N, C-alpha and C positions, 0 to 999 in steps of 0.2 A: 078080180074082183072078190077073189078068195080072202083077200087080208083087208077088205074094207073095214069090218068092225074093229080088225088092231089100229089102224088107222086114225079111226074117227075115239077107241077110248085114248091111243098114246097124243092126238090133239087136244082132248079133253085136259088129260093130263097135265102137258105141259104147258097151256093156258093156266091152271091152277098154282102149278109151280112158279111159274113168270106173274104170275099175279102175289103170292106171298115174297118173294123174290124183291121186288119192287115196291110191295108195300112198307118196306121199313125208310125207303126214301120219303115217302110222303107223308108219314108218322113225325118220323126226326126233322123234316120242312116246318111242321104243322107246329111243334113244340119251339122251335130256334123262331118261329114268328114271335110265339107267344113269349118265347124269354124277351127278345127284341122289345116287345111291347111295354112290357113288363118295366123294362131297364131305362127305357127313356132316352136313350143315347149314351148310357152309360157302362162301360167293357164290363167294369168292377162288380157291378150288382147282374148283368147279366150272366157274369159266368158265375156267381153266385145263384141263383136262380137253377141253369143248368144241373150245377154240383146237388143240388137238393133233389133234382129228379133223376142221377144217376143211379139208383138200386131201386127206382118206385117202379112196377110192374106198368108199363103204358102199354103194351099190345101183343095180343096172344100170348100172355107168360111170361114175354119177352118184357128185361128193364129197359129204361131209359139208355143205358150204356150198352147194350146189347145192337140196341135200337139203331143206334148210331154207328158202332162198327158191323155194321150189316149195309148199311147203305153205299150209294153210290157218291162216291167222293169226288173230291176236284183232285187234279194234279199237280204239280208244281206250276204250269207254264199259267195255270190259271190265278193258281190261289199263290203263288212264290214258297217258300222258302228254304232248305237246304237238303242238297243228294250227296250222301257222305257213303264211299268205298272204305271198308274195314279188312284188314287181315290177319287173321291166327298165324304168328309165327310157326308154321308145320315144321321147320328145322330144328327149335327149340323145342316142340313137343318131342320130337323123335328122341333127340339129346334125352329127354328127362327119362322117355320110356326105359332108355340104357342106363337110366341113371349117373349120366355124366361120367362116361365112362374115358379114363384118359389115355384110351387108345388112341393109338395114332395115325393108322390105317382106318378107323372108326370117323375121326374126327376129320380128315382128310376129303373122306367121301363125302359127308355133308356138307364142307364148304364148296368142294367142288358142284356139285347139286344144287347149291344154293344158286349160284352163278346160272349155271347153265336153265334155271328155271325160268328166269330172266326171258330169255328169248325163244324158250322151247318149249313146241306144244305138249309137252309130255308134261306130266304132273310130277311131284318134287319125290313121291315115294320111288316110285319107277327109276328115274335119273339116283336118286343114293344107291338104289338096290343095283343098278348098273356099276357105280361107279367102285361101288364097294365092293362088289365082284371081280374088277380091274385091278385093285389095288390089294386085295385078299384073296384072291381065285383058292385058298386052299382051307377059306377057314366059312363057318357056315354063320346065318343071320342069331341062330339060336345060343350063339355063345356071346353075343350082343346082349340080347334083350330075352334071357333068363334070370328076373331080376326078380325079388322082392317082388316090384308091384306088379310083375305077370306072373307071379308063380303058379295062379292055377289056371293061365292060360297057354303058354311057354316053357317047355324045358329042355334037355340037351337034346332030345330025340327029335323033334318037331323039325320040320323040313322047312326049305324055306322058304316054301308056295304058303303052309301053314300061317309060319309067322308074316309074312308079306298082308296077307289077308287080314290078320289080328292088328298090325300097324294103320293098315285102311280105316278099320273098324274103333281103334283107339284113336285116332285122327279126326274120323266123325262124331265120336262122341264129345272130344273137348270142343271144336265147332260147335257144337249143337246144345253145350254148357256155355260156350260166349253167347251164342245166340238166346237160350235163356235170358242171362245176365243181362245182355242189353234190350230186352224186351219189358224186362221188371225194371230197369233205370227210366227209360223211356216212358213206362206206362207212369210212374209215380213223378216224372218231368210232367205228366199232363199234356201232351201232345194230342190232340184230337185224329183221329186216322193214321195212324204212322205205315211206312209200309216196309215192313222187313224179309228180305229173304236172301240166305244163301248163295253163291250163286256157283251153279252146279258146274260152269266149264273152267273155273276158276279155284281149286282145291285150297280152302285157309280164307276168302274172300265172303264179306255181308254186304250185300247191298241197304242202305235204310233212307228214307224217305221220309222229309219232316217236313209238312205242312204248316206254313205260318208261324214257322220260326223265327225268332226276332234277337235273340240272345246267343250268337253261334257262339260264340267262347265259353259261353258255361255250356253249353254243349257238347263241344269238344275236350274241355274236361270229364264231361259226365260219363262220354262213349269212352274213354282211350286208357278209363282209370282200372287197374286191376283189381278182382272181384277178389276181397278178403273174408274168408270163413273163418268165423273163430268161435272157440267153446269155450263156456264163461261158469265161474262160481255165479252160485247167485246169493239174494238174502228173501229174507219174507217179507210179506206184508207186515205182519206183527211186528217186526222189528225195525220199519220204515216210517209207519203211519205216525206213531207219537211225531219224527221229525218232521214230515208234512205239516203238522198243525201246529210245532216251532214256526217252521219255516213262513206260516201264512201269518202268524202274529209281526213275524219279523219284517216282514211284507209292510205289512199294514201299516207301523211304527211308522215305515221308510215312506210311505206312498202321503201317508199324517202330515211329516215333515215338511214335504215337497209341492204337495199339493194342497191349495189354500180352503177349496171345497170339502176337502174333509174333515179339514180344522173347523168350519162352519158348521157342518154335520156333528160332529165330537160335541160343540156348544149347543145346540140346538136340542140333544138327549136330557131329556128330565129324569127325577127318582121316579115318575110313575111310570115310565115307559122304559121298557130293553127290546134291543132286537128281537130276543127271545121271546116276548110276549106278541110279535107279532102274531098276526095270524097266517102268516107260513113262516115255516123253519130256515135255518142255515139247508138243513139236511133236504127239504121240499126243494126251497130252489133250484140245490144244484142238480136234482133230479129232473126240476123241470125244464130247464138249461139244457142238459142232456139234450132231455126228449125233445127240446124246441116248441113245449105247451105254455107258450106266455100267451094267455086267452083273454085279460084283462086288463084295462090302464093300472089300477091298483094293482094288478099282480106284478106287472112289469116292473111299478114303481117298486115293491118292496123286493124282486130279483135286484134290481140294480141297487137300493139300498144295503144288499145284503154283499152286491160284488164289492162296497166300498168297505163294508166291516171285514170280509172274509176275502179277499182278494185272487186270493190262491184255491182255496176249497172251492170257492164259487164255481171256478169253472175246472178242476179235479177233482171228482168225487173217492175220496179212498177206499181201498177195499176193506170195508169196516169185517170181512169175515176172517180177516189175517193168516187166512194160507195162501199157501204159493207163491211165485215170486212176483204177481202184479201187484203193484202195490196203489195203481189208481186207475179212471178210467175216463176220457174226456172225447169231448167234440172234434173231429179233425179240423175246425172252422178256430176252435183255440189249442192245438195245439202251436201254434207258431209263439201264443202269446205266452204261454206256458211256459215254452221254452229258453222265452227271454228271462222271465221270470225267473228260473232254477239254475240259470247262470247270472243270475247278478252274485256279487260278489261275498255281502254279508248272509246271503240266504244260503250260498255254497259252505259256509261255515259252521250251519249247524248242522249238517249231513254227516255220515262215517267219511272220512278220508279215501275207502278207498270204495265207496261208491261210484256207482257209473247209471244214468239214468238213461235206456235207451226205449222205444215205442217200437213197438209191433210190425208185420209190415205187413199186413190187412184187419180190415175189421174184425172185432171179438164174435165168437160164434152165436153169442145170446142177442146180437143184435140183426135185425134179420133186413134193416134198411141199408148196413155197412159204412154208417156213420161214426161210431163210437168206437176208440182206438185204445188200446191196453199198453200203461205203463211198469216198464220192467225197471227191478229192482236188480243190476250186476255186480259181482262183489269182485273189486282187480284185487287179486294176491301175490303176483310176482311185483318183486320191487321195481320192475323196469316200466309196470305200468301194462306190459301185454298182457294178450291172452294167455293161461295156462299150456292150451294146448289151438292149433291153428289146423289148416285147412291141409295143407300138403302133405298131411301124415295119412289122409282118407287115400285108399288105392282101388274102390268100388264101394258103388253103393244103388241099391235097388230097390222099386216098391213090391213087396211081397204078401202074404197072407201070414197071421199068424195062427195058433193052437185054435184060435174061436172064431177062425175062419174071417178076421177082423181086418181091415187095410194097414199096415205096417211097413216100416222102411226097414231095412238088413245094410249096415254098412260094414265094410271091411278095412281094419289099418296096416300098417307096415309095422315093424319090430319096434322101433323107436316111439310109433305111437302108440302102440299095444300096450305098452308097459306106462307112458305117460298116463293113459285111459285108465287102466287099472288103479293104479293111484288115487286119477280124480275121482273114481266112482267109489271106491274104499271109503275117500274122505267125505263124500256128500252120500251117503245112504240114506233115505226117508227125503232128500231136499231136490231139488229142479236142478237142471243144466241146461241155460242157456246156450242155442243152436242159431249163432249172427252173422249174416253176411252184409258186406255191406255198410254197418254199422243198425240194419234193423233186425229186429228177434223176430228168427219165422218159428222155432218153437222150443220150448222149455219144458221137456222129459221128466219125470220124475224117477229118482235113479233107486231100485228097489232093492240094489245088492250091488257087491263088486266083480267088475266083467272083468274077465282075463280075455288072453288068446287074440285080442283085436278084433272079434265075431260080435256084433251088440244088434240088437232089433228095436227100433225106436216103435212104440205102443199109442197107440191115447183115441181120442174121441176124431178120428182122421177118418175122410170121403176119398175112392179112390184119387179122384184129380190131387190132391192136396197131399197124398203119398206119392205121387208121379211128379211134385211140384219139388215136395223137399228132397225126394234120391234127385233128384237134377242141380238143386244147389248143393247139398253134399259132393254132388260129383263136380260140382263147379270149382269146392278148395283144390281141389288138383291140379286146375287149371296153368300149367305150366308157364302160360307166357300171356302178356294183356294184347288188345287189339289196336293196332297205330290205324291211325287214317293213313291210309295209299293215294285218296282221289277226295276230293273237296268241290263244292259246286252253290255257293249261295245264291237263291235264283229268286230274282223280283220276277211278279206275275207279268207274264208279256203283254198280256189284254188288260186293260181298264174294262169297269164294270160297265162304261158306258158300251166301249167298243162288243163286252159280253152281249148286252142288250140287244145294239143293233144287229149282232150275230144270228140271237135267235130269230128276232124279226125274220129278217134276209131267211133263215132257214126255214121260218113258218110262212110267209109268203112265196115262197120257192115250191113245195110245196103243196100249196091249196094250186098257185097255175100249173103244177105238174097233174095234178088232180083232173082239174079242167080241160086240159088237154086232151086228160085220156080221154074223158069222156065224149069230149069234141070226135076225136080221131074212131072211136071202134062202138060209139051209140054209147045211150044213157047207160041202160043196163048192164050189157060188157063193160064201160069203162067203170061204175061202181063196183062192180065185181073186181075187175082189177085192183083200183082205189084198194078194197077192204085187203086183197092180199099185200099191200104195198104195207096199209097200216098194221097188220100182222105179223110183216116182214121186221119192224121197226119192233115192234113188240115184243116180238119172242128174241130178238136180238135184245134190247136194253135188260130182258128178263134173266137171259143168260150172262150176261154182263154183271148185273147184281148180286147172280148167284155165285161168282166169282171174289165179291166186293171190289172189283175194280174201279180204278179213277179214271174220270172223265178229263182228256187232254184233248189239246188242242188235234194230234194226230189222230185221236179214236172218232172225235167229230168227222174231221176227210174221212177216215174208213165208213162210218156209218153212212155219211152222205155219198159215196162209193157204192156201199150195199144198197143202197134204195137206188140208184142206176141200172147197177146188174139186174136189180127185180123187175124196174122196168124195163128192159132189155128182153130179162125172160121173157116176160108178156108179152114182147112183141113179135119175140120167134114162136112163141108158142100161137096167140092170134094169126098170123099166118101161116104156117104149119095146117090150123082147124083147113082155115080157108083153101088150102090146097084139096 
């Protein structure tokens, strides 16, 4: 009885935590129901409604996106989807860490270990070290891995044990980088509640479950593409905004020539009234369109008129400050239409030939709702159109704090990268250099002075999470091998909705009958106490599952039923023990 107080406190805390974790599921289902009611059967309208809520705070300081991430989701057997296991080639990682040495003993050990790894319980690194010691017993691992890339970690005096530890750390880092790239790509793809996890029992393997996927071929291409990290020179907004205005005029002419409605609009314009004389200006309509603030029918008509008059600049707001590489801002819903306009042959002709326009990977910092994205002006300076510097020159990157205690990112390059980085930064003092991964701009820091030695620090208005993400992006640039799909299953829902509903009803009936039986067996009051314990058992189990963001599957439901049966069995044993 001495611990009675502790038990009470623990029970109360466990109840509160379970309620908190389960609340996300109820809130998510509430808004999903509202979306279905709002869409009235239109999937596109339903998705648009949910997207509009994505960054809105809906429950206890959490956004709707966060709420959906924390709810109990349905597994593939209930919802259908795609199950994929990808493998990062550990042999390729090891070859890259050894700087692709042509050493015959080394390559023989790698090839033999790769073959053995398919049937052995040991991981590739252990097998490789054993094989290398067999083929070259007089050589140490330090001779292979004392490279420029590992110069701060391995030297000629490093022991084999130290080198093995470093190899394991580097391979884990490569797998973690692959994991981060895959998660970013999947998030961009728009899959709700994907399950992504590294398989600890299989070094280099990552399992991904994607519920509700309907385009498996597109997913395969998305997952297997190698991460492409690039450093680009940039234009300033001042240099590109005039071209945007010219592009807008060109588009208007194209649309007038191809759209009868716009021709009629021109004919209706009189000498006494122009677009500029309307109560809402073009710039106002752009801002309103970005904010989604169309409050009246008249204002909506004015915006529609402005769209016909300025098809591009109504949905793409130029950076009128003229500073920095961001040339414009747009609502995420308009980015596809803007891309279509900018890829028009006639429009491309008004821009500089070496201009590449790329979107930022995340919403603009000033937009708390996360709906406005930035368009960057990238300058292509190489004859072959490739980036002047790519991610394979990065040897290390980490999140640090600068001299003022602000979050920053430190990165180190190899000898060739250091030389080219010095040239690039010297050429772009006072301008920005864009860091681009998979065609999206992650950051565009301003160059203050020439950077030599290959050690650089990226500073800016970063949060801790942003610096961690950027460091991971930079590390990804040295990922030596793309991930390959080694196992794939396209899974249809095993149960139809009618079967799921029937299962829920049968579960409820069984639970009610069980409670009635308990009351008949032990009496009303003892039976109700036992029933209360049964409900609490189910409640705490679901609460713990929700805290781990678990997915509910058929086997999981069977496990819940088994847990209830065990709880009843425990009640029977306790009752019989008390009788004795």
